[in-house]
KOLLOPA-353381 format. One record per residue (C-alpha): residue in one letter; x, z, y. Coordinates in steps of 0.1 Angstrom, whole numbers, padded with zeros to 4 digits, always signed. Layout:
% residues N
AXZY...
This chain:
% residues 282
M-1996-0425-0172K-2028-0439-0158F-2034-0438-0121K-2065-0445-0100V-2055-0459-0068S-2074-0473-0037A-2072-0487+0000E-2093-0489+0027L-2087-0510+0057G-2108-0515+0086Y-2102-0542+0114D-2118-0550+0148V-2118-0589+0150R-2120-0602+0184S-2117-0639+0177S-2111-0664+0147S-2083-0650+0128T-2062-0647+0095I-2052-0615+0079V-2029-0614+0048L-2030-0582+0028N-2004-0568+0004I-2024-0538-0011H-2028-0551-0048A-2009-0532-0076L-1982-0554-0088R-1981-0566-0126T-1947-0559-0142A-1933-0551-0175H-1936-0515-0169Q-1968-0516-0148T-2002-0528-0163I-2034-0532-0143L-2063-0522-0165S-2090-0529-0139E-2093-0538-0104S-2118-0548-0076L-2117-0559-0041T-2149-0557-0018I-2149-0571+0016S-2179-0562+0041P-2192-0583+0056A-2184-0609+0031I-2159-0636+0035D-2138-0658+0013A-2106-0643-0001E-2077-0662-0017E-2052-0644-0038L-2017-0658-0035T-1985-0646-0054N-1950-0648-0040I-1929-0671-0065T-1896-0650-0059T-1910-0613-0059E-1944-0619-0076N-1959-0598-0049R-1997-0604-0047F-2013-0612-0013V-2049-0617-0004R-2055-0641+0027L-2087-0635+0046D-2097-0664+0071I-2121-0649+0094P-2143-0673+0112E-2164-0649+0133P-2157-0617+0157G-2169-0585+0141N-2156-0553+0123Y-2146-0561+0089N-2138-0534+0063I-2118-0540+0029R-2117-0516-0001Y-2092-0522-0032E-2096-0503-0063A-2074-0504-0094V-2066-0483-0125V-2029-0488-0133D-2011-0476-0166N-1973-0473-0159C-1944-0457-0177F-1914-0434-0168E-1882-0436-0184V-1853-0410-0183R-1818-0423-0196S-1785-0412-0191Y-1766-0425-0162A-1735-0432-0187E-1754-0461-0200Y-1750-0482-0169S-1721-0503-0166E-1707-0519-0134T-1721-0554-0130P-1694-0579-0118L-1709-0602-0087G-1701-0631-0109S-1728-0622-0134I-1755-0610-0114D-1786-0633-0113A-1790-0656-0085G-1823-0641-0073V-1806-0608-0068F-1779-0622-0043V-1803-0622-0012Y-1805-0583-0016L-1768-0580-0007N-1772-0598+0027P-1783-0581+0059S-1818-0582+0070R-1839-0578+0101Y-1843-0540+0095C-1811-0533+0073Q-1783-0546+0092S-1757-0537+0066D-1729-0555+0085K-1731-0529+0111L-1731-0500+0088Y-1701-0511+0067R-1676-0486+0082L-1699-0457+0077A-1708-0468+0043E-1672-0472+0032N-1657-0441+0048T-1685-0418+0035F-1692-0433+0001G-1665-0458-0005K-1642-0435-0027I-1670-0424-0051K-1665-0439-0086G-1695-0458-0100N-1722-0474-0081Y-1749-0453-0096N-1733-0422-0082K-1727-0438-0048V-1763-0445-0046V-1771-0410-0055A-1748-0399-0028I-1763-0421-0002T-1797-0408-0010R-1787-0372-0009W-1767-0379+0025I-1797-0394+0039H-1821-0366+0031Q-1796-0342+0045N-1786-0358+0077V-1821-0375+0088E-1850-0355+0097Y-1884-0367+0086L-1907-0369+0117S-1941-0385+0114G-1947-0411+0141F-1912-0408+0153S-1904-0446+0149N-1922-0479+0151S-1922-0514+0139E-1888-0522+0157T-1868-0493+0143S-1839-0506+0120A-1815-0488+0098Y-1790-0489+0127D-1814-0470+0149T-1822-0444+0124V-1787-0435+0115T-1780-0429+0155Q-1814-0412+0161Q-1813-0392+0128A-1850-0391+0125G-1875-0414+0112V-1904-0420+0084C-1904-0431+0049R-1898-0467+0057D-1868-0458+0080F-1854-0436+0051A-1858-0467+0027H-1841-0493+0053L-1812-0468+0058G-1807-0466+0021I-1809-0502+0016A-1785-0509+0044L-1758-0485+0032C-1761-0499-0004R-1757-0534+0007A-1724-0524+0029L-1709-0511-0003T-1721-0545-0022I-1747-0530-0042P-1779-0549-0041A-1809-0532-0027R-1845-0537-0020Y-1876-0524-0002F-1903-0508-0024T-1938-0501-0013G-1967-0483-0033Y-1994-0459-0039S-1979-0426-0043Y-1996-0396-0065M-1991-0360-0049L-1980-0374-0016I-1995-0351+0012P-2011-0365+0032Q-2021-0396+0010D-2008-0427+0023F-1988-0458+0014H-1952-0448+0006A-1918-0465+0012C-1886-0461-0008F-1858-0484-0022E-1845-0498-0055A-1807-0504-0062Y-1796-0530-0089I-1774-0511-0110G-1764-0521-0148N-1783-0552-0145Q-1819-0534-0136W-1835-0520-0105L-1835-0483-0101L-1858-0465-0078F-1847-0439-0053D-1863-0418-0025A-1844-0400-0001T-1876-0384+0017R-1881-0361-0015L-1919-0363-0004A-1933-0378-0036P-1924-0377-0073L-1907-0407-0086N-1928-0409-0118G-1961-0409-0097L-1957-0444-0078V-1978-0472-0084K-1958-0505-0072I-1973-0528-0047A-1944-0549-0037T-1907-0553-0031G-1888-0572-0005R-1856-0576+0016D-1872-0550+0040A-1906-0539+0054A-1911-0574+0069D-1915-0590+0033A-1937-0560+0019A-1959-0552+0049I-1994-0538+0040A-2010-0563+0065S-1998-0594+0085I-2022-0601+0113F-2025-0635+0129G-2049-0636+0157N-2067-0611+0180V-2073-0582+0155F-2071-0545+0158S-2067-0520+0130I-2093-0492+0132N-2089-0477+0097T-2061-0473+0070K-2065-0452+0040A-2046-0449+0007S-2052-0429-0023C-2035-0423-0057E-2050-0399-0083M-2044-0391-0121F-2071-0414-0139E-2072-0390-0170N-2059-0354-0173E-2026-0362-0189P-1994-0338-0188F-1975-0345-0156V-1940-0331-0146P-1931-0343-0113V-1894-0358-0108Y-1889-0358-0071Y-1851-0366-0070P-1828-0382-0098P-1802-0353-0110S-1769-0367-0115V-1772-0371-0152Y-1803-0392-0151D-1816-0425-0133A-1847-0432-0113Y-1878-0449-0125T-1876-0485-0132Y-1907-0504-0122S-1895-0540-0126
């Protein structure tokens, strides 16, 4: 499945500053970048950096002079969608989990799994099988947390979301991650471009580590799982922010788009039924 993605970012820079952007599509075994371009106006030097652990792709912009700066990223990405029976996934003992996965069992800034242990254990602890637990978590969040655009802010955590019972996609993702970790299921944050998301924007959901692979879940049900183009993963949104700003800078424009590149048959999958898994991007 081929998608054309784009991002437009505008900044009012008041003094010499640095901006680190995280808008490039990720290269994985299931996602191939066929072409891409980055345009910055007025022109300044840009350095691409790759996170050694997550392979997230960052672009560092060192801006020497004040002014308005506009960045546009475009790419054509080919990715694939797998539907497999959940019965194929066996439980993975902690002793055999890869060392790089263990970090996704720990509480993090926005995902205080230690504070949500009793809720997770009382609500989902008796469900057999980690896959079934994550499906139940995703359904519970969708049924008990209201999606309200603009409700939360950059300080809202999973604990806040479960008490306020409202939030946006990043809050739904953080809560899913925290509840999974509370049940000793590794989980991580996922951000990407999203086909058929209305209105178009960057979208956040989460991945759970089941059967020695990362599976995607989205409690918002706002975007098809098979219509996402992966940008980054991390412990939470702090690791996968679209932009990290260092200096006197104000955002004046943010747009994201994801469209089909060719007229291919597309059947949207918004939520994994109990007999199937989610899309794996890793």
